[in-house]
C-alpha positions as CSV (number, residue, x, y, z in Angstrom):
1,M,-36.2,66.0,92.9
2,R,-38.0,69.3,93.4
3,V,-41.0,69.0,95.7
4,N,-43.5,71.6,94.5
5,P,-46.6,72.3,96.6
6,H,-48.4,73.6,93.5
7,V,-48.2,70.2,91.7
8,L,-49.1,68.1,94.7
9,D,-52.8,67.4,94.3
10,N,-53.4,66.7,97.9
11,E,-55.1,69.1,100.2
12,R,-53.7,67.3,103.3
13,V,-50.1,68.2,102.6
14,R,-48.4,71.6,102.7
15,I,-44.7,71.8,102.0
16,V,-43.0,74.2,104.5
17,E,-39.3,73.9,103.7
18,E,-36.8,72.0,101.6
19,K,-33.2,71.7,102.7
20,L,-30.5,70.0,100.5
21,L,-28.3,67.8,102.6
22,S,-26.3,66.1,99.9
23,D,-26.0,65.8,96.2
24,N,-22.6,64.0,96.2
25,W,-24.0,60.8,94.6
26,Y,-27.8,61.2,94.4
27,I,-30.1,63.7,96.2
28,L,-30.7,63.7,99.9
29,K,-33.1,66.4,101.2
30,K,-34.8,67.2,104.5
31,I,-38.4,68.2,103.9
32,T,-40.6,69.9,106.5
33,F,-44.3,69.7,105.8
34,D,-47.7,70.1,107.5
35,Y,-50.0,67.1,107.3
36,R,-53.7,67.1,108.1
37,R,-54.6,64.1,110.1
38,R,-57.8,62.1,109.7
39,D,-59.3,64.0,112.7
40,G,-58.7,67.3,110.9
41,R,-55.7,68.5,113.0
42,W,-52.6,69.7,111.2
43,Q,-49.3,68.2,112.3
44,R,-45.8,69.4,111.4
45,Q,-43.4,66.7,110.3
46,S,-39.9,66.4,108.9
47,R,-38.5,63.6,106.8
48,E,-35.2,63.0,105.1
49,I,-35.8,61.8,101.5
50,Y,-33.3,60.1,99.3
51,D,-33.9,60.4,95.6
52,R,-31.9,58.1,93.3
53,G,-34.4,58.0,90.5
54,N,-36.7,55.1,89.5
55,G,-35.5,51.7,88.3
56,A,-36.4,48.5,86.6
57,V,-35.8,44.8,87.4
58,V,-36.3,41.7,85.3
59,L,-36.4,38.0,86.0
60,L,-35.0,36.1,83.1
61,F,-36.5,32.6,82.8
62,N,-36.5,29.6,80.5
63,A,-39.7,27.5,80.7
64,D,-38.2,24.4,78.9
65,R,-35.2,24.2,81.3
66,D,-37.2,25.4,84.3
67,T,-34.4,27.8,85.1
68,V,-33.8,31.5,85.9
69,V,-30.8,33.8,85.5
70,L,-29.7,35.8,88.5
71,T,-26.6,37.8,89.3
72,R,-24.2,37.9,92.3
73,Q,-22.4,41.1,93.2
74,F,-20.9,43.0,96.1
75,R,-23.2,45.4,97.9
76,F,-21.4,47.5,100.4
77,P,-24.5,48.6,102.4
78,A,-25.4,44.9,102.9
79,Y,-21.8,44.2,103.9
80,V,-21.8,46.8,106.7
81,N,-25.3,45.5,107.9
82,G,-24.5,41.9,108.5
83,C,-24.0,40.3,105.1
84,R,-20.7,38.5,105.8
85,D,-19.1,38.7,102.4
86,G,-21.4,41.5,101.0
87,L,-22.3,39.4,98.0
88,L,-26.0,39.4,97.2
89,I,-27.8,37.2,94.6
90,E,-30.3,39.4,92.7
91,A,-32.4,39.7,89.6
92,C,-30.9,42.0,87.0
93,A,-31.8,45.6,87.7
94,G,-30.8,49.2,87.1
95,L,-31.8,52.8,87.2
96,L,-33.8,54.3,84.4
97,D,-31.4,57.3,83.9
98,G,-33.9,59.1,81.7
99,E,-34.9,56.0,79.7
100,D,-38.3,54.3,79.6
101,P,-38.5,51.1,81.7
102,Y,-38.5,48.8,78.7
103,T,-35.4,50.4,77.1
104,C,-33.6,50.4,80.5
105,I,-34.2,46.7,81.3
106,R,-33.1,45.6,77.9
107,R,-29.9,47.6,78.3
108,E,-29.3,46.4,81.8
109,A,-30.0,42.7,81.0
110,Q,-27.4,42.6,78.2
111,E,-24.9,44.6,80.2
112,E,-25.1,42.5,83.3
113,T,-26.0,39.1,82.1
114,G,-25.0,39.1,78.4
115,F,-28.5,38.1,77.3
116,A,-30.4,40.1,74.7
117,V,-33.9,40.4,76.0
118,R,-36.5,39.7,73.3
119,A,-39.9,40.4,74.9
120,P,-39.9,41.9,78.4
121,R,-43.3,41.9,80.0
122,K,-44.1,44.4,82.8
123,I,-46.0,42.8,85.7
124,L,-46.1,45.5,88.4
125,E,-44.7,48.6,90.0
126,A,-43.7,49.0,93.6
127,Y,-42.1,51.5,96.0
128,M,-39.4,49.4,97.8
129,S,-38.6,51.7,100.8
130,P,-41.3,54.4,100.9
131,G,-40.4,55.6,104.3
132,S,-37.3,57.3,103.1
133,V,-36.5,56.5,99.4
134,T,-38.5,57.9,96.5
135,E,-37.5,55.1,94.1
136,K,-40.3,53.2,92.3
137,L,-39.3,49.9,90.6
138,H,-40.8,48.6,87.4
139,F,-40.9,44.7,87.6
140,F,-40.5,42.6,84.4
141,V,-40.3,39.0,83.4
142,A,-38.7,37.9,80.1
143,E,-37.9,34.5,78.6
144,Y,-34.4,33.8,77.5
145,D,-32.8,31.2,75.3
146,P,-29.1,30.2,75.3
147,K,-28.8,31.5,71.8
148,D,-29.8,35.0,73.1
149,R,-26.5,35.3,75.0
150,K,-24.4,37.9,73.2
151,S,-21.6,38.2,75.8
152,M,-20.5,37.0,79.2
153,G,-22.1,40.1,80.9
154,G,-20.5,41.2,84.1
155,G,-21.6,44.8,84.2
156,D,-19.6,48.0,83.8
157,A,-16.2,47.8,85.4
158,D,-15.8,51.6,85.2
159,E,-18.8,51.9,87.5
160,G,-17.3,49.4,89.9
161,E,-19.5,46.4,88.8
162,D,-18.0,42.9,89.1
163,I,-21.1,40.8,88.4
164,Q,-21.2,37.0,88.3
165,V,-24.0,35.5,86.2
166,I,-25.9,32.5,87.7
167,E,-28.3,30.1,86.1
168,V,-30.3,28.0,88.5
169,P,-33.5,25.9,88.5
170,L,-36.4,27.9,89.8
171,R,-37.0,25.3,92.6
172,R,-33.4,25.7,93.7
173,A,-33.8,29.5,93.8
174,L,-36.9,29.2,96.0
175,Q,-34.9,27.0,98.3
176,M,-32.2,29.6,98.5
177,I,-34.7,32.1,99.8
178,E,-35.7,29.7,102.6
179,I,-32.1,29.2,103.7
180,G,-31.2,32.8,103.5
181,A,-28.9,32.6,100.4
182,I,-31.2,35.0,98.6
183,Q,-32.1,38.1,100.7
184,D,-32.7,40.8,98.1
185,G,-36.3,42.0,98.3
186,K,-37.0,42.6,94.6
187,T,-35.6,39.2,93.7
188,I,-37.7,37.4,96.2
189,M,-40.8,39.1,94.9
190,L,-40.1,38.1,91.3
191,L,-39.2,34.5,92.2
192,Q,-42.4,34.1,94.3
193,Y,-44.4,35.6,91.4
194,A,-42.8,33.0,89.0
195,A,-43.5,30.2,91.5
196,L,-47.2,31.2,91.8
197,T,-47.7,31.7,88.1
198,G,-45.5,28.9,86.7
199,L,-42.8,29.4,84.1
200,R,-44.9,27.9,81.3
201,S,-47.7,30.3,82.1
202,L,-45.2,33.1,82.1
203,R,-44.1,32.1,78.7
204,R,-47.7,32.3,77.3
205,E,-48.3,35.6,79.0
206,S,-45.1,37.0,77.6
207,D,-46.0,36.3,74.0
208,P,-44.1,39.0,72.1
209,R,-47.2,39.7,70.0
210,T,-48.8,41.2,73.1
211,C,-45.8,42.8,74.6
212,R,-45.6,46.6,74.8
213,G,-42.6,48.3,73.5
214,S,-42.5,51.4,75.7
215,D,-44.1,52.9,78.7
């Protein structure tokens, strides 16, 4: 990430200094900038910004069975911040790594869950931690059928992934949010969206004849 004042179309922001703090895994920078407040005064501020790229997440659902497919995997940051075993239940997700969101989520779904996604439908975009992380997530839903499963999934062992695939009724997944068994933000958002919309409505809206192939 290179913050360039010439491409920021905002007269209220002036970049003063960028300092690279780390590029060991992703990019961590300290940015000093001047910000013009609503009363017209300029104020100097500094922020540490973590750039890991943008990502995509998908909720796999089956309207006939009233089920969703989720994953369970170890998350070290959650482990050191109070998650007893470090295992989080999540919707399938991954970083774009230069791909468009549709290509990314198809790849991630098959790699993590073993399901070949037929017609992912994008429903929204969201910044998940805008106070310090640049990442924007592209949210998808996609219907699956048991015959779409091409492998057992599990993720990429060379990247440290050890993913368990879970199929649960949507109602049970919502109960798991209430009791704290599901605590991942992106997953809660997708499950709540599915509950509000209804899986059969999601099926109609996800008609592959209306699905975009790229972004």
